[in-house]
C-alpha positions in Angstrom: -76.0 91.2 1.3 -72.4 89.7 2.2 -69.6 92.0 2.6 -66.4 90.7 2.7 -62.5 91.2 2.3 -60.8 89.0 -0.7 -58.6 86.4 0.9 -55.6 87.4 -1.0 -55.3 90.5 1.4 -55.8 88.1 4.3 -52.3 87.6 5.4 -52.6 84.4 5.7 -52.5 83.0 2.1 -49.4 85.7 1.0 -47.0 83.8 -1.2 -48.9 80.6 -1.2 -50.2 79.5 -4.6 -53.2 78.3 -5.4 -54.5 76.2 -4.1 -54.4 77.3 -0.7 -54.0 74.1 1.2 -54.9 73.7 5.3 -54.1 70.7 6.9 -53.5 68.7 10.2 -55.3 66.0 12.2 -59.0 65.8 12.5 -58.6 66.0 16.4 -55.1 67.4 18.8 -54.6 64.0 20.9 -51.1 64.8 22.6 -48.8 67.6 22.5 -46.5 65.4 20.7 -48.5 64.1 17.9 -49.5 67.9 17.1 -46.3 69.1 16.6 -44.8 66.0 15.3 -47.7 66.2 12.2 -47.0 70.1 12.3 -43.3 69.6 11.6 -44.0 67.0 8.8 -46.6 69.3 7.0 -44.5 72.2 6.8 -42.0 69.7 5.4 -44.3 69.1 2.8 -44.7 72.7 2.2 -48.0 73.4 4.2 -48.2 76.7 6.1 -51.4 76.7 7.3 -51.8 73.9 10.5 -55.5 72.6 11.6 -56.5 70.3 14.6 -60.0 70.2 16.2 -60.0 70.8 20.3 -63.4 70.9 20.8 -65.3 68.1 18.3 -68.9 67.9 18.3 -69.6 64.0 18.3 -73.1 62.1 17.5 -72.5 60.1 21.1 -71.1 61.1 25.0 -68.9 58.4 25.0 -66.9 59.2 22.3 -63.6 61.2 22.0 -64.6 64.7 22.2 -61.4 66.7 22.0 -58.4 68.0 24.2 -61.0 71.3 24.5 -58.9 74.3 25.5 -56.0 72.0 26.5 -54.6 72.1 23.3 -54.5 75.6 22.7 -50.7 75.6 24.0 -50.1 72.9 21.5 -51.1 75.0 18.5 -49.3 77.9 20.2 -45.8 76.4 20.0 -46.7 75.2 16.5 -47.5 79.0 15.7 -44.2 80.3 17.8 -41.7 77.6 16.7 -42.9 76.2 13.5 -44.0 79.6 12.2 -47.5 78.5 10.7 -50.6 79.4 11.2 -52.8 77.9 13.0 -56.9 77.2 12.8 -59.1 75.0 14.9 -62.9 74.6 15.0 -65.3 76.8 16.8 -69.0 75.9 18.2 -70.1 78.4 20.2 -69.0 81.6 21.9 -66.6 80.5 24.8 -64.9 78.3 22.2 -64.6 81.8 20.4 -63.1 83.8 23.3 -60.5 80.7 24.3 -59.6 80.6 20.6 -58.4 84.3 20.0 -56.8 85.1 23.6 -54.6 82.1 22.3 -53.9 83.7 19.2 -55.4 81.5 16.6 -55.2 82.6 13.4 -58.3 81.5 11.8 -61.2 79.8 12.9 -63.9 77.7 11.1 -67.3 76.8 11.5 -68.2 72.7 11.4 -71.6 71.5 9.4 -73.1 70.7 12.7 -73.0 74.4 13.9 -73.7 76.5 10.4 -77.4 74.0 10.5 -77.9 75.8 13.8 -78.6 79.6 13.3 -78.7 79.7 17.0 -75.3 78.7 17.4 -74.0 81.0 14.2 -75.6 84.2 16.0 -73.9 83.7 19.1 -70.5 83.0 17.2 -71.6 86.1 15.3 -71.7 87.9 18.3 -68.7 87.1 20.6 -66.7 87.7 16.7 -68.4 91.4 16.3 -65.8 93.2 14.7 -63.1 90.7 14.7 -60.7 90.6 12.0 -59.9 87.0 12.5 -60.8 85.1 9.0 -63.5 82.9 9.5 -64.8 79.9 7.0 -68.1 78.2 7.3 -68.5 74.9 6.0 -71.6 74.0 4.5 -74.8 72.3 6.8 -75.5 68.8 6.8 -78.2 68.9 4.7 -77.9 70.5 1.1 -79.7 73.5 2.0 -78.3 76.7 0.3 -80.1 79.3 2.5 -78.8 77.5 5.9 -75.5 78.0 4.3 -75.6 81.7 3.0 -77.8 82.8 6.2 -74.8 81.8 8.2 -72.3 83.9 6.0 -75.0 86.8 6.2 -74.8 86.6 10.4 -71.3 86.4 10.5 -70.9 89.7 7.5 -73.6 91.7 9.9 -71.5 91.2 13.1 -68.4 92.6 11.0 -66.8 89.8 10.2 -65.3 90.8 6.8 -62.7 88.1 6.2 -65.0 85.1 5.0 -64.8 81.8 3.2 -66.6 78.4 2.9 -65.6 75.4 3.0 -67.4 72.4 1.4 -67.4 68.9 3.2 -70.6 67.2 1.4 -73.8 66.6 3.0 -75.3 63.8 4.7 -76.0 60.8 2.8 -79.5 58.5 3.4 -78.5 54.8 2.8 -75.7 53.4 0.4 -73.1 55.7 -0.8 -70.0 55.5 -2.6 -68.4 58.1 -0.1 -69.0 59.5 3.8 -71.0 62.6 2.4 -72.8 63.1 -1.0 -70.4 66.2 -2.9 -72.9 67.5 -4.6 -70.6 69.7 -6.2 -74.1 71.8 -7.4 -74.4 73.8 -4.5 -70.7 74.9 -4.2 -70.8 76.3 -7.2 -74.2 77.9 -6.7 -72.0 79.9 -3.6 -69.4 80.7 -6.2 -72.4 82.0 -8.5 -73.3 84.4 -6.0 -70.5 85.3 -4.7 -67.4 85.4 -7.3 -64.6 86.3 -4.8 -65.7 84.7 -2.3 -63.0 81.9 -1.2 -64.7 78.6 -1.4 -62.2 75.6 -0.3 -63.1 71.8 -0.2 -62.9 69.0 2.5 -62.3 66.0 0.4 -61.8 64.0 3.6 -65.1 64.7 5.0 -66.8 64.0 1.8 -64.3 60.3 1.0 -64.6 58.8 4.3 -62.0 57.2 3.2 -58.4 57.8 2.7 -58.0 56.3 -1.0 -61.1 58.5 -2.7 -59.5 61.9 -1.2 -57.1 62.3 -4.5 -59.8 61.9 -6.7 -62.5 64.2 -5.2 -59.0 66.9 -4.5 -59.2 66.7 -8.3 -62.7 67.1 -8.9 -62.5 70.7 -6.8 -59.7 71.6 -8.8 -61.4 71.1 -12.0 -64.2 73.3 -10.6 -61.7 76.2 -10.0 -61.8 75.8 -5.8 -59.8 78.0 -4.1 -57.7 75.4 -1.8 -58.4 72.3 0.0 -58.9 71.7 3.7 -57.3 68.0 4.3 -57.5 65.9 7.3 -53.7 64.6 8.1 -51.9 62.5 11.1 -48.7 61.6 11.7 -50.0 57.8 12.5 -53.6 57.6 10.8 -54.4 54.4 11.9 -53.7 55.3 16.3 -56.2 58.5 15.2 -59.0 59.1 18.0 -61.3 60.1 15.7 -61.8 59.9 12.2 -58.9 57.4 11.5 -59.8 55.9 7.9 -59.6 59.3 6.0 -57.1 60.8 7.2 -53.6 61.0 5.1 -50.1 61.0 6.1 -47.7 64.1 5.4 -46.0 62.3 2.9 -49.1 60.9 1.3 -50.5 64.5 1.6 -47.4 65.6 -0.2 -47.2 63.4 -2.8 -51.5 64.1 -3.6 -50.8 67.4 -4.0 -48.0 67.0 -6.4 -50.2 64.8 -8.8 -52.7 67.3 -8.7 -53.6 68.9 -12.1 -54.4 72.6 -11.2 -56.0 74.0 -14.3 -56.2 77.7 -15.7 -59.6 80.0 -15.3 -58.9 81.0 -19.1 -56.2 81.7 -21.6 -55.2 84.1 -24.2 -55.0 80.6 -26.8 -56.9 82.2 -30.1 -57.8 79.2 -31.1 -59.2 77.9 -27.7 -61.4 81.2 -27.5 -62.7 81.0 -30.8 -63.8 77.5 -30.4 -65.3 77.9 -27.1 -67.2 80.7 -28.4 -68.7 79.0 -31.2 -69.7 76.0 -28.5 -71.5 79.0 -26.2 -73.6 80.1 -29.0 -74.5 76.8 -30.0 -75.8 76.3 -26.4 -77.3 79.4 -26.0 -79.4 78.4 -29.1 -80.3 75.2 -28.1 -81.4 76.5 -24.1 -83.7 78.9 -26.2 -85.1 76.1 -27.7 -85.2 74.0 -24.9 -87.4 76.7 -23.0 -89.4 77.2 -26.0 -90.3 73.1 -25.4 -90.9 73.5 -21.9 -93.0 76.3 -22.4 -95.2 74.6 -24.7 -95.1 71.0 -22.9 -96.6 72.9 -19.5 -99.4 74.6 -22.3 -100.6 71.1 -22.8 -100.5 70.2 -19.2 -102.7 73.0 -19.1 -105.1 71.7 -21.6 -105.0 68.2 -19.9 -105.7 70.1 -16.4 -108.9 71.7 -18.1 -110.3 68.4 -19.6 -109.6 66.6 -16.2 -111.5 69.2 -14.4 -114.3 69.4 -16.7 -114.8 65.6 -16.2 -113.9 65.0 -12.4 -110.7 63.4 -12.9 -108.2 62.9 -10.6 -104.5 65.2 -11.5 -102.4 62.4 -10.6 -102.4 59.7 -13.0 -99.8 57.4 -11.6 -99.9 54.8 -14.7 -99.4 57.1 -17.1 -96.6 58.5 -15.7 -94.6 55.3 -15.4 -95.4 54.8 -19.1 -93.5 58.5 -19.5 -90.2 57.5 -17.4 -90.1 54.3 -19.3 -90.4 55.8 -22.8 -87.8 58.5 -21.8 -85.1 56.3 -19.6 -85.0 54.2 -22.9 -85.0 56.7 -25.1 -82.3 58.6 -23.2 -80.0 55.1 -23.1 -80.2 55.0 -27.1 -78.8 58.7 -27.1 -76.5 58.1 -23.9 -78.2 59.8 -21.3 -77.6 59.0 -17.7 -80.8 57.7 -15.9 -80.1 59.6 -13.0 -79.9 62.6 -14.5 -83.4 61.8 -16.6 -85.2 60.8 -13.5 -84.2 64.3 -11.6 -85.0 66.3 -14.5 -88.2 64.4 -15.2 -88.9 64.7 -11.9 -88.9 68.7 -12.1 -90.7 68.7 -14.9 -93.7 66.3 -13.7 -94.2 68.4 -10.7 -94.3 71.8 -12.7 -97.4 70.1 -14.7 -98.8 69.0 -11.4 -98.8 72.5 -10.0 -99.8 74.0 -13.3 -102.6 71.3 -13.6 -103.9 72.1 -9.9 -103.9 75.9 -10.9 -106.4 74.9 -13.7 -108.4 72.8 -11.3 -108.7 75.9 -8.8 -109.7 78.7 -11.3 -112.1 76.1 -12.3 -114.0 76.4 -8.5 
């Protein structure tokens, strides 16, 4: 069970319309870079400034951040510009230094979320702390690992909790640096309707030209806010240069986003939606009945295979099923990737049922 305080009462987002926006460079590089970026972002209407101080990098010869040397730079932004400031923490020492410096918001990165030992260390260091903490999704699409991190923090008494969707590691070629896999943050929202869900389109995109389309998708899904990387001079950034926007570009992007309402009092809309949802419910009932019938047939097939000592997996038959499914799906305008994922689940369920039949006969 995750206990949390709604973000509207955190104080950070007071007076800020949705989407809430947290912006700043991937890494703090110098005092002038931090201050100039923050000042430009404040002019663009941003109230929460982010900058990475401790940077977890794959190779030791990469820029790993200025570390605590940058804390006074963030303190200056807070003091002179009146902005809230945020940074990433990955261990108890980071937490201690950030809290001593008066950092307003902490976030936990994807690599750290993937490590329950690191999360527990951070949770212990934050025990009873009132500072808000945002937890990015783990590198792999593991929803339980994500919620487990939230649970550890909640058990330590951290109540100002939120999540950041930054995409998942992509194997092979992909349009984006990280796969969005929107169904996972959507499931987080289903489980915890009042838990803040922000999107980090910069890390999903990997390239600045894709940031806007991803930010719009997040808004279309009803996310609460955005965490966007913005640098006063992105081409000279020491980390993630390709995905950072200038403050002016960020301001332009935010002005063009379409922000949709969660509901409306429009009578025609409500009546139309009620009718369509009833039809969907009826179709879902039919789908469940059809799936049950299909698996019952799989049971009978399994029994015949058992009686005749035949292997469960028949690769040639499955290839013919997929060929027919894809052809039929193309006629009806259905996406082949969707059908492949759906029928892979159905096929696995059939194999599981036939395996049970085989074992019952022993």
